C-alpha positions in Angstrom: -51.6 22.3 92.3 -51.6 21.8 88.5 -51.1 18.7 86.5 -47.5 19.4 85.5 -46.4 20.0 89.2 -48.0 16.7 90.2 -46.3 14.9 87.3 -42.9 16.2 88.5 -43.6 15.1 92.0 -44.5 11.6 90.8 -41.3 11.4 88.8 -39.2 12.3 91.9 -41.1 9.8 94.0 -40.6 7.0 91.4 -36.9 7.9 91.0 -36.4 7.8 94.8 -38.2 4.5 95.1 -36.0 3.0 92.4 -32.9 4.1 94.2 -34.2 2.4 97.3 -34.9 -0.9 95.4 -38.7 -0.6 95.4 -39.6 0.0 91.7 -43.1 1.5 91.8 -43.1 2.1 88.1 -43.4 -1.7 87.5 -46.7 -1.8 89.3 -49.6 -1.2 86.9 -52.1 -0.7 89.8 -49.9 2.0 91.3 -49.5 3.7 88.0 -53.3 3.7 87.4 -53.8 5.3 90.8 -51.1 7.9 90.2 -52.5 8.8 86.8 -55.8 9.5 88.6 -54.1 11.8 91.0 -52.1 13.6 88.4 -55.2 14.2 86.3 -57.1 15.4 89.4 -59.8 12.7 89.4 -58.4 11.1 92.6 -57.3 12.7 95.8 -54.0 11.7 97.4 -56.0 9.9 100.2 -57.8 7.9 97.5 -54.4 6.9 96.0 -53.2 5.9 99.5 -56.3 3.9 100.3 -56.1 2.1 96.9 -52.4 1.3 97.3 -52.9 0.0 100.8 -55.8 -2.1 99.7 -53.6 -3.6 97.0 -50.8 -4.3 99.5 -53.3 -6.0 101.8 -54.7 -8.1 99.0 -51.1 -9.2 98.0 -50.3 -10.1 101.7 -53.4 -12.1 102.0 -52.6 -14.0 98.8 -49.1 -14.7 100.1 -50.5 -16.0 103.5 -52.9 -18.3 101.6 -50.1 -19.7 99.5 -48.0 -20.2 102.6 -50.8 -21.9 104.5 -51.5 -24.1 101.6 -47.8 -25.2 101.5 -48.0 -26.0 105.2 -51.1 -28.1 104.9 -49.5 -30.1 102.1 -46.4 -30.7 104.1 -44.0 -28.8 101.8 -43.2 -25.8 104.0 -40.2 -23.6 103.8 -37.8 -26.4 104.9 -39.4 -29.2 102.8 -41.4 -32.0 104.3 -42.8 -31.1 107.7 -42.0 -34.5 109.0 -38.2 -33.9 108.7 -38.2 -31.1 111.3 -38.0 -32.3 114.9 -40.2 -29.7 116.5 -42.0 -27.2 114.2 -40.7 -23.7 114.6 -37.8 -24.6 116.9 -35.3 -26.5 114.7 -33.3 -23.3 114.0 -32.8 -22.6 117.7 -32.0 -26.1 118.9 -28.6 -26.2 120.6 -28.4 -22.4 120.8 -28.0 -20.3 123.9 -31.7 -19.4 123.8 -33.2 -21.7 126.4 -36.8 -20.5 125.8 -37.4 -19.2 122.3 -41.0 -18.3 123.1 -39.9 -15.7 125.6 -38.9 -13.5 122.7 -42.4 -13.5 121.1 -44.5 -10.4 121.6 -48.0 -9.3 120.7 -48.6 -7.5 117.4 -48.4 -3.7 117.7 -51.4 -1.5 116.9 -50.3 -1.1 113.2 -49.5 -4.8 112.8 -51.8 -7.7 112.1 -51.4 -10.7 114.3 -50.4 -13.7 112.1 -51.6 -17.1 112.9 -48.6 -19.4 112.4 -50.8 -22.5 112.9 -48.4 -24.2 115.3 -50.3 -23.4 118.5 -47.9 -20.8 119.9 
């Protein structure tokens, strides 16, 4: 496959991602990887691995920020002391008698996330 063909493929992928609301053209890391693929210096599997590594690093950063907010007591709903029972306040008074019965283990492609509340 020549460079021009790869460039047309990239343009179509970016256009499709923009229509779906996931603008890949705004991500400089992605563009660097794609430029390597278009020029022939990177294989598509290298691009995939690099992009997945970037996503995992971003997810880890988000988890760290979330955990930091939980330890300071300023979680998603504000001060942790204001909620009656952590993780259950949105289901209190609902028809769900046991909200834990709906939890399931992470699938083979999912990472188990420690919520920190002992569940």
